[in-house]
C-alpha positions in Angstrom: -25.5 0.0 8.6 -23.1 -2.6 7.4 -20.2 -0.6 6.0 -18.7 2.9 6.0 -16.1 3.5 3.2 -13.8 6.3 4.3 -11.8 7.8 1.4 -9.3 10.7 1.9 -8.3 12.4 -1.3 -6.3 15.3 -2.7 -6.8 16.4 -6.3 -8.3 13.1 -7.6 -11.1 14.5 -9.8 -10.4 12.0 -12.7 -10.9 8.9 -10.6 -13.8 9.8 -8.3 -16.8 9.0 -10.5 -15.3 5.6 -11.5 -14.4 4.8 -8.0 -17.9 5.7 -6.7 -19.6 3.5 -9.4 -17.3 0.6 -8.6 -18.0 0.8 -4.9 -21.7 1.2 -5.4 -21.8 -1.9 -7.7 -20.0 -4.0 -5.1 -22.4 -2.8 -2.4 -25.5 -3.5 -4.5 -24.4 -6.9 -5.5 -23.7 -7.9 -1.9 -26.9 -6.2 -0.6 -24.9 -4.1 1.9 -26.2 -1.0 3.5 -23.4 1.5 3.3 -22.1 5.1 3.2 -19.2 6.5 1.3 -17.4 9.3 3.1 -15.1 11.4 0.8 -12.8 13.7 2.7 -11.4 16.4 0.4 -8.1 17.3 2.0 -7.8 20.8 0.5 -8.0 19.9 -3.2 -7.5 22.7 -5.7 -9.1 20.9 -8.7 -12.8 20.0 -9.3 -12.9 17.2 -6.7 -15.4 18.8 -4.4 -17.8 19.7 -7.2 -17.7 16.1 -8.3 -18.4 14.8 -4.7 -21.3 17.2 -4.5 -22.8 15.8 -7.8 -22.3 12.3 -6.6 -24.0 13.1 -3.3 -27.1 14.4 -5.2 -27.1 11.2 -7.3 -26.5 8.8 -4.4 -27.7 9.7 -0.9 -25.2 7.2 0.5 -22.4 9.6 -0.6 -21.2 12.0 2.1 -18.5 14.6 2.0 -16.2 16.5 4.2 -14.1 19.4 2.8 -11.1 20.8 4.6 -10.4 24.5 4.4 -6.8 23.6 3.3 -4.5 20.6 3.2 -4.1 19.1 6.7 -2.8 15.7 5.8 -4.1 12.1 5.4 -4.1 11.4 9.2 -6.4 14.4 9.9 -8.7 13.3 7.0 -9.0 9.8 8.4 -9.7 11.2 11.8 -12.5 13.3 10.4 -13.9 10.3 8.5 -13.7 7.9 11.5 -15.5 10.5 13.6 -18.4 10.5 11.2 -18.5 6.8 10.2 -21.6 4.9 11.3 -21.0 1.5 9.8 -20.4 -1.7 11.8 -17.3 -2.1 9.6 -15.2 0.8 8.3 -13.2 0.3 5.1 -10.5 2.8 4.2 -9.0 3.1 0.7 -7.2 5.6 -1.4 -9.0 7.5 -4.2 -6.5 6.8 -7.0 -8.1 3.4 -8.0 -5.0 1.5 -6.9 -7.1 -0.1 -4.2 -9.8 -2.5 -5.6 -13.3 -2.2 -4.1 -13.8 -5.9 -5.0 -11.8 -6.7 -1.9 -14.5 -5.2 0.4 -16.7 -8.3 0.8 -13.8 -10.5 2.0 -12.5 -7.8 4.3 -16.0 -7.3 5.8 -16.3 -11.0 6.4 -12.9 -11.2 8.1 -14.1 -8.5 10.6 -17.7 -9.8 11.1 -17.3 -13.6 10.8 -13.7 -14.2 11.7 -13.7 -11.7 14.6 -10.7 -9.6 13.6 -10.5 -6.1 15.1 -8.5 -4.8 12.1 -7.5 -6.3 8.8 -4.7 -4.7 6.8 -4.2 -5.1 3.1 -0.9 -6.5 1.8 0.1 -5.4 -1.7 2.3 -8.4 -2.2 2.7 -7.8 -5.9 3.3 -4.1 -6.6 3.4 -2.1 -9.8 5.4 0.8 -8.4 9.1 1.7 -9.0 11.4 -0.8 -7.4 14.0 1.7 -6.5 11.8 4.6 -5.5 9.1 2.8 -3.7 9.4 -1.0 -3.4 12.8 -1.3 -1.7 12.3 1.6 0.7 8.9 0.2 1.5 10.3 -3.2 2.4 12.9 -1.6 4.7 10.3 0.6 6.3 8.0 -2.3 7.0 10.8 -4.5 8.4 11.7 -1.7 10.8 8.1 -1.2 11.8 7.6 -4.9 12.5 10.7 -5.1 14.6 9.9 -2.0 16.6 6.2 -2.4 17.1 5.8 -6.2 17.4 2.9 -6.1 14.9 3.5 -8.7 12.3 2.3 -7.0 9.1 4.0 -6.9 5.7 2.5 -3.6 4.5 1.8 -1.0 7.2 1.2 1.7 4.7 -1.4 0.0 2.6 -4.4 2.3 2.4 -6.9 -0.6 2.1 -7.8 -1.6 5.6 -10.9 -2.8 7.4 -11.8 -2.0 11.0 -14.4 -2.9 13.5 -16.3 0.3 14.5 -15.0 0.1 18.1 -11.5 0.4 16.8 -11.9 3.7 14.9 -13.8 5.2 17.8 -11.1 4.5 20.3 -7.9 5.5 18.6 -6.6 9.0 17.9 -5.0 9.4 14.5 -2.9 12.6 14.4 0.2 14.1 12.9 1.3 11.6 10.2 0.4 8.5 12.2 -1.9 7.0 9.5 1.0 4.7 8.7 0.8 3.2 12.1 -2.9 2.7 12.8 -2.3 -1.0 13.4 0.2 -0.1 16.1 -2.2 2.5 17.6 -4.9 -0.1 17.6 -2.7 -2.7 19.4 -1.7 -0.1 22.0 -5.4 0.7 22.6 -6.0 -3.0 23.3 -7.3 -4.3 20.0 -4.8 -7.1 19.5 -6.6 -9.3 16.9 -5.0 -7.9 13.8 -5.0 -9.8 10.5 -3.7 -9.4 7.0 -5.1 -10.1 3.6 -3.2 -10.1 0.3 -4.9 -7.6 -2.0 -4.6 -6.7 -5.6 -2.5 -3.6 -6.4 -3.4 -1.8 -9.5 -1.4 0.6 -11.6 -2.3 4.3 -11.2 -4.8 5.2 -13.9 -5.0 8.9 -13.5 -2.8 11.7 -12.2 0.4 11.4 -10.3 1.3 10.2 -6.8 1.1 12.8 -4.0 3.9 11.2 -2.0 7.6 11.4 -2.5 10.7 9.8 -1.0 10.4 12.2 1.9 7.5 10.1 3.3 10.0 7.3 4.2 12.1 9.7 6.2 9.1 11.0 7.9 7.8 7.5 8.4 11.0 6.4 10.2 10.9 9.5 12.4 7.2 8.8 13.2 8.2 5.2 14.0 10.6 6.5 16.7 7.8 8.7 18.0 5.2 6.0 18.2 7.8 3.6 19.9 8.4 6.3 22.5 4.7 7.1 23.0 3.7 3.4 23.2 6.2 2.8 26.0 6.5 6.1 27.8 3.7 8.3 26.5 1.8 8.0 29.8 4.8 7.8 32.0 7.6 10.0 30.6 9.3 10.2 34.1 10.1 6.5 33.8 12.4 7.2 30.8 13.8 10.6 31.7 14.0 9.8 35.4 16.0 6.6 34.7 18.4 8.5 32.3 18.7 11.3 34.8 19.5 8.9 37.7 22.2 7.1 35.6 23.8 10.4 34.5 23.7 11.9 38.0 25.1 8.7 39.5 28.0 8.8 37.1 28.7 12.4 37.9 28.4 11.8 41.6 30.7 8.9 41.5 33.4 11.0 39.8 32.9 13.8 42.3 33.1 11.4 45.2 36.3 9.8 43.8 37.9 13.3 43.3 36.9 14.3 46.9 38.4 11.2 48.5 41.5 11.4 46.4 42.1 15.0 47.3 41.3 14.7 51.0 42.9 11.4 51.9 45.2 10.0 49.1 46.9 12.7 47.1 46.6 15.9 49.1 49.6 17.6 47.4 48.3 16.8 43.9 46.7 19.1 41.4 43.7 21.2 42.3 40.4 19.5 41.6 39.4 22.1 39.1 42.5 21.3 37.1 41.5 17.7 36.6 39.3 16.6 33.6 37.3 14.3 35.9 35.9 17.4 37.6 34.3 18.6 34.4 33.0 15.2 33.6 31.4 15.0 37.0 30.0 18.5 36.7 28.6 17.9 33.2 27.0 14.6 33.9 25.3 15.8 37.1 23.9 18.8 35.2 22.7 16.6 32.4 21.2 14.2 34.9 19.3 17.0 36.6 18.1 18.2 33.2 16.7 14.8 32.4 14.8 14.8 35.7 13.4 18.3 34.9 12.3 17.0 31.4 10.6 14.1 33.1 8.7 16.4 35.5 7.7 18.7 32.7 6.5 15.8 30.7 4.3 14.6 33.5 2.9 18.1 34.1 2.1 18.5 30.4 0.5 15.1 30.3 -1.8 15.9 33.2 -2.8 19.3 31.9 -3.2 18.4 28.2 -6.3 19.6 26.4 -7.4 18.5 23.0 -6.7 21.0 20.2 -8.5 21.4 17.0 -6.3 19.9 14.3 -8.2 20.8 11.1 -10.9 23.1 9.9 -13.9 21.8 7.9 -15.2 24.1 5.2 -18.2 22.1 3.9 -20.1 18.9 4.7 -22.5 16.9 2.6 -25.3 14.6 4.0 -23.6 14.5 7.5 
């Protein structure tokens, strides 16, 4: 199979039929073998019934329905797990991503040898204050922190080689950082393509300003995991050593001063340096314990079920 199109969605009943017809037209005109996997992330409208009807009309349409809303990352994880195509295309269901971009994205993976190609909505039709400026700041921080030189990390339109999606674990709200997860997994040939951004035709956006706050927090998380996720003792052990060394140095100074230099001076417990020494040694010990606990958790970790599927179609 040439292409799997993975589409997570939440309450997008107005756009699904039009999106399906558009994708099917592109696939037919390019003679691609394909599948369209809709992941209904707990919609409360008629989205699942529409997906069911589309699957009866077109056997290439497949569906996954979550029992409740688990988030976009979990939806992508479920779609990636079921995808069978040589190239996996992800896009949003709101018609702001154009299926006409699919052939060129496919060729960049197959002919140009990219592991991942991310869309770049260079010209956007969103609010400048509410979305554009925060998005630019977010992407700048992501580039500086991760070392992945992309302009638009959060663009839903991306293309992946099958090997990529089968070897990365998208969880929490890490869908924004799939290029970083891919790089950390060893897939370093990451490209970018300017794509057309279209105004929302139906409904309203499901994301607010809080996604940027969450995005920056996730960026810190992924920075930590990429550097210390498999060796937490390297971070906490180093911090523990530094703090304990500072405390020990103060304690040594106080002991030498009291025993050999200023025997008639104040009691050690009456000097502020004593409490600095005590506090820093305790903090240093706690960092060591945190590092050991991290190593124990890492070595005894078992995968947990992150979402519950209610129904499936053609899968």
